[in-house]
N, C-alpha and C positions, 0 to 999 in steps of 0.2 A: 344500675339498678335494673334495668330488663335480664342483663346476662344472670341476675341471682333468680327469677320468676322460674327457670328451665328446673335446676337444681332443688327448689323448694317442689314444685311439684313431682319431681323423681324421687323425694326421699318421702312426699305425702303417698305415691303410689307403694313405694319398698313398705312404708307401715301398714299399709291395708293388705298388700298382698301375705305380709307376714302374720296379719291377725284375721284372715279371712276365714280360715277353721275355725276360730273363735267365735267370731261373727254367725257362721253358718250352724254352729251347734247351741248358740243361744236361739238361734231360728226354729231350729226343731224341737229345742225343748218347751218353747212358747208355744208350737204348735200341737204337740203331745197334750200339755195343759190345759189347750181348747178342749181337746179330745176327754180328758177327766170327766166322769160323770158324777155330779154331785146329788147324794141321796137326804132330800130336805125331809124333817120328819120323822125319822129312823126311830124305831121302838127301842125300848127297853132291853126286849129279848136280843134283839141284832145285835146291839152294844154289846151287849153280853157275850154273846157269842164270837163277834170279833172279838173281842178281850181275850178269851178261851184261845183262838186261833194264835193270835199274837205271842200269848203266854208260852204253847206247844211247839211253836217255830223255835222260841229261843231257847227252848230245853232242848231242841233237837240240836241246834246249830253249838249250843256249851259241851253237849255230849261227843258231837263231833270234834270239838277242839282238841276233850280231853284225851278221845280215842288216839288221836292224831298225837300228842302228846306223848303217849304212853309208846306209841310205838317208837317214837324216834328215839325214845328213850334207850327202847330195847335193839336199835340197830346199834 
């Protein structure tokens, strides 16, 4: 049974090594979320402006997508 322990430890280390990037990315994502600022009591005017900004951004993305589609059809 003692002979099985080094093999089990090696398998665990291999699993950790394979997933080290994923674990690091999770840690970085959590650190990024800590730095996000929440704005309490946002006024209705600010919310309206944010909504308009998002809508305009989506319109631009849609227009870019359509342009790329037309360009690929002409090629």
